[in-house]
N, C-alpha and C positions, 0 to 999 in steps of 0.2 A: 129384155129391154122394154117390156110392157105391151107386147103385141096381144097377148091373151087378155090382159087387163083392159085394154082398149075395146076388145070385142065384148067383154062382159059389161063394160060401161055403156057401150052403144045399145045394149039390150035393156038398159034402164036399171042396172044393178048398182048398188052402193058398194064400191070396190076399195079394199085395202090391199095395196101392193106390198109384198114382203120379200126381202132378199138378203142374203149374206153380204153381197157386194154393194158398198155405197155407190160405186160407179154405175152399176146397173140401175139402182134406184134413181140416180140423177138422170140417167137417160130416159127412164120411164116418166119422171117428173117433167122433163122437157117436152115429152109427147102428150102430156096431160092425160096419162093413162089411168089414173085412179083418183080417189078422193083423199086418201091418206097413204103415206109411204113410211114403212117401218123397216129398220135394219135389224137383222138378228139371225139366229141359227135355227133351222127347221127342226133340229133335235132338242131345242129348248124354246118352244114358242112362247112369247111374252104376252099372251092373251088369256083372258079369263075363260073358264069353262063355258061352253055353250055360246060363244060369241058370234058365230057365223052360220048362215043357212047352208052355204057351200064352201068347202075348203078345197082348193084346186091347186095341184102342183104338176108342172109339165117338165119332165126330164130332169128332175133334181134328186129324187130319193135314192137313185143308184149311187150317189156319192156319200151317203150317210154311213157313219160307223155302224149304226144299228138301224136297219130298216124297220124292225119291229117297234123300236122306240119312236121313230119318226111317224109311222102310221098311227100308233096309239096316241101320240100327241096331237096329230091332226084330227083324229076322231074326238078327242077331249074337247077341242075348241069348236066343234060342230054342235049346233043346237039339236035337241031331241027332234027326231023327224028329218034332220038334215042329212047331208051327204058329204063324203070325201071322195073326190075324183082325182086320179093321178095317172101319169104315164111314166114308164121306166123302160130300160133296156134289159133284155134277157140274154141268157147264155146262147151262144151261136152268133151274136152280133159281131160284125167286123171280121168275119171269117176270111175274106179275101186278103185283108191286111195281115192277119196272123200267118196265113199261108205264104205270102210274099216274103215277110220278114224271116220266116223259118229257113229260107234259102240263103239268107245273109248271115245271121247269127242266131244264137239260142237264148237271147235276152228278151224280156218282155218289152213291148213298145206301146201297148195299149192295155187298158184294164180288161179283165174277164168279168162277166156279169153273172148274177145269180140265175138259177133256173126258174121257170114258172112255178114249179112246185115249191121252191124255197121262198118265192115272193108270197105265194098263198099261205105258207106256213108262218110267215112273219106277220100276217094280218091279225088285228085284234079279234077277240071273240065276238064277231058281228057278221051280218050278212054281207058277203062280198061277191062281186062278179068280176072275173078276169077274162080278157080277150087278148090273144096274141096273134100278130100277123107280121110278115116280113115287109120291109120297105127298102127298096134298092134304088140308090142314086148312081148315075153314070157320069164319069169324068173323062176328060180328054187325055189325061196322063196321071201317073201314080202320085206325083208331087201335088197336083191339085186335089186329089182324093185325100191325101194326108193333111193338107192345109185346111180342108173343110172340117177336120176333126177338132181343130183348136176352138172352133165356135161352140162346141158342146162339151169341151173339157175331157174328151175321151182319152187324150194322151197325157192327162194329168194323173200319173200313176199313184195309187195309194202308197206303194212301197218306195216311191221316189224314182227318178229316171236319170239316165246318162244324158248330159246336156251337150255332148259333142256334136259337131256338124256332120251331116250326111255327106259322104264323098260321092263324086260322080260315078265311080266304079260301083259303089253300093246301090246308088239309084238305078243304074243299068240292070244290076242283078234283081232288084225289086221289080222293075218293070217287066223283065223277062219271066219272073215267077208269078206275077199277078195274073189271075185268070181273066179272060176277056169276055165281054158280052157285046155282040154287035160291033166289035172292033174297039170298044171303049173299056174303061176301067171301072168295074162295079164296086160299090161299097154297100153291104147289106146290114141293116139293123133289124133285130128281132124286137119289135115294139110290143110292149104290154100296156094295155089300158085297164085300169081297175076302178071300180065304184064300190064304196063301202057305205052301207045304210046305217044310220044311227037310230036306234029305237027311241 
């Protein structure tokens, strides 16, 4: 919705906001988040080679069909001496959710994410630094934790999902199986931050 773009603009940068979703771009435009707004696919960037000093992506590349193609494309549109900075989610994310759902059924209810090694292997042949650290959010109940996932698209399964409604009985079983932290319902993300330097 343009939060990152607003921050870069406040730092005096000339910002191009890019998103697959026209609705997200409209929201960013309402906030005056960037100088330009371009709709398109991160795996087919519509920019000339060497267009930007910094190409920055926050929690988007994990949804790409090919992480390698996405990172290579981002590096292509960075200028020589420029950088690509990105964040993504790694294997082990949403462990509490997977554990709770395992007590209800054996179907997937959220995507699994690539390992840090797989993210590193997908990077173009360039200097890259990766850092991984857990981020845990706490919720008052299981339903609130699951609703928070819609904001990042984590329940939009690559293989499709069952759209049936959660029953009260299933919700009780989920809550019983969900591990607690200080009496609350944790949801842990394994966050990877990466920086690729373009020579």
